[in-house]
C-alpha positions, 0 to 999 in steps of 0.5 A: 459079488461085493466080496470079489470087490473087496477082494480086487481093491485089496490086492490092487492097493496090496501091490502099490510101490512109491513113485515121484514126488508130483503125486501128492495127497492131501486135506485141508485144515478148518476151524469148528465150533462146539456143536457146528458141522463142517466139511473139509476135502481129500485132495489129490493132486496126481500125474498118474492115471489111477483106479484105486485108492484108500486110507485111514481116517483118525480123528481128533477126540469130539470129532466125528464123521457124520457123512461124506461125498465123493466128487463124481466129477472126478471119481467114475459113477463106476467106482465103487466107494465104501466108508467103515469104522474100524476096530480101533473106531477109526474109518477106512475109505475104499474106491476101486473103479471095477471098469479100470476107468481112473481118476479123472484130471490131475488136481482138486477135492477126490471126497469131502468129510462130514465132520461134527464137533461135540457140544462139550469139546474143549477148544484148541488146535487138535490134529487128526491123520489120513494114515495108510494112504494107497493108490493104485495104478492099472498095474497094481503100481502106485502111491503109498503114503503113511500119514497125511496130517491136518488141522481142527482148530476148535473155537467159541461159536461166533457171537454177533454184538451190534454196535450202540450209537447216538444221535439227536432227535428228528435225524435219520437213524444211522447205519447200523454196524456189528462185531463178530467174535469167536467162529468165522461167521458164515451168512449175514444177520438182520439188524433193525430198530423201530426208531424214527426221525420223530421218535422222541427222546429216550433209548431204542433196541438196535435188534440183531437176528440170524438173517442168513447166518448158517453157523451153529449155536450163534449168539446174538446181541442187540445194540442200543441207539440213544436218541437226544435232544436237539439243539433249538436256539431261543434268540431275543429279537433286538429293538430300538426306540427313542428316549421317553418311548415306550418299551416294545413287546420282546419276541424271539426267533427260533433256529433248529426246530425238526420235522417241520415242528414250531414253538407251538411244541414248546411245553413251556415258553420263552420269557423276556426281562430288560433293565431299561425303561422309557425314561432310562438315558440313551445306550444299549440294554441287553433283552434276557430271554429264558424259562422256555423248555421242550421235550425233544429239545436242548434249548440254548438262549441268546440275549437281544439288544434294545438300543434308546437313542436320543432325538435331535441331538447335537455333536460338538467336535473340537477341530484339530490343531497342528503347531511346532515345537516352541511356539503358543497354542492356536486359538482352539476352535470348535464345530457342532452338528445336529440340532442347533447348538445354545451357549459356548462350550468350554475348549482347552488344552494342557500344551505349552511352548515347553511341551515336547513334540507329540500330541495332546487332547484338546477337551471340549466340555459343556460350558454354558450349553443347555442342549439336553441331548448334547456329546462332545468330541475331544480334538487333537493338538500336534507339536511337530519337531521345530527346524534346526541347523547345525552348521559344520564351521570352516577351518585352515590349517598347513600341510602337516599340523594337527587336524583342528577339533571340528564344531558347529553353529546352531540355528533354531533352537527354542525356548532358550536351549542349547545343544545340551538338549541333543540326545546325541552330538554332532559327529565330524568327518573330513577326507583329509589328515595331515599329511593330505595335500594342499586343498580344500576338503569337506568337514561333514557333520551329521548324526545329531538327534533331539526329541523336539528338533528336525535337524538339517546339516550345512558342511564346512570347510578345511583349507590346507595350505602349502607348509614353510618348509619339509624336512628332507630325509636320507636313508642309508642302510635303513637307517636316518643318514642325514636331514635337511630342512627345504624351504617350499619350493626350493632344491637342497644346496648343491654340495648336499645334492647326490649326483645323477648324470642329467639331473638335479635332486629336489622336492621330498617325494621319497624315489629310492635310488642307489649309490655305490656300495650303499643302500640309500633311500630318500624323501627327495626326487631327480628332476631332469634338466635337458632342454624341453619346450615349454609345457612338455613336461615328459620331454616326448616332444609334444605337449599333451595330457601326458605332461599335464600328468606329470605336472599333477603327479608333482604337485602331489609329491609323487613325480616320476623319475623323469619329470622337468621341474622348469618344463612343468614350470609352464608360468614362470613363476618359480613353482610348479602348482595348479596355475602351470597345470591350468596354463598347460591345459589351454597350451593342449586346447590351443587356447594360450598364445603366449606358450613359447619354447624355454632356452636351457 
């Protein structure tokens, strides 16, 4: 019967042809260590129903087949399977469904091969093959694959090494961890350590055992737990006594005991030393602690303080004082607190009337004081800046003259000092220039500094008055044509005036005009001479703010072309000046009943 089955399988497999690429046979890659057994799966992805299949198994050197298992979820129970070694040492796998029942499903394992590595196998990447792969359908057609390679990586057996740890005495053990080298570890090892929080200082093995690890020939390397001394601080307590009292018995406090322990676990108790005696002067003295020992503790010592204080103390304090620079020192006074003061202290200060601004100690000393427990607190003499005023001097010049060199007067210098002690000299500013209109201008002074003076300033006045005469210049084609000296408020002579119908030429404002065949620029201006009402400087038939503007412009030397000198001379004094502006304002406000029409 078996012979008939083999012949049938052979017939089915020898009649197969190549079919579509969606039918695929593969085998899983694997890694393995010396002496270890691993399973690899032969996988089939198929869109076609097959009833028989075959492959030859070629294994790398050092790898042998120790068994196999057919996946009966895909391969029907009626399918007969066999695995036989060939003459060349390789294996042939045959499977055929005698009832022609096909392989179930479209993907997954059809057979699992159990492979074992020899104990002396060489590590590295090896390659095996499924060769002469054939799958057959009921009609004897099917799939043929020449070779399906797979990789077998030979690796070192896994070595499990527990990490080493350090902790202090009295603490819980940490969570122990491990590292794995070599083959991938299947399962988890067991790790334990017998040390507890009460275990004394020392080294304890961290033991690693197999646990649930299934790897063959796994190596296990223990770790070590080092229990160190826990820190313990011994602090000398602070004490305070009065001078002459017996010193206290020194004691200590402890910080860091573990497991509810106390100073009783010390193998050696602390000792205390202090340089002070009952007769020592008031002050603070170190209480040194040392010498204690303990098996499980690393001791740190913190010194304490013995404070010796005086009883019934008296404190003498010099009173603070303030005075200005250049003055004599006041009579220095003092106050005392605590016990009644017996005797009189000496109070002095090095500052004199010549001492600069600053602070100076008022020194208080014992003098004739007989108190035993006495102390002295110096005061402070504060010398403040003395007040000084710098006043800019006033000046008067004529329009067109060079401005004077501004100077100042000083009030408040001490100790016979002069402006030579100023660290910065005063700076003067004035908005006026030699060409400024007649009027008054502030002379501002500031910027002076002095170490010992608090400076305030008073401004002066620069008064610019009208000059006696002006120089009138005619410019023709950009060059000086002729100059005239014109008395203030007067017109140039008629024979020298340029002519313009209805106007006379006067003043020096610089209004340009044109003469036949020449481009002429002059410094004078034209004045309209047509009849006007008194105060109607601009000739618009009424007296209003525009007339005030026209008069102001005339006074400032910038009248317009239509300015009427006589109309602007409201007060009739022969000149146009601020009095005309004042009178014109009064006319506009209706408070000048004397305004009358002037006949031309």
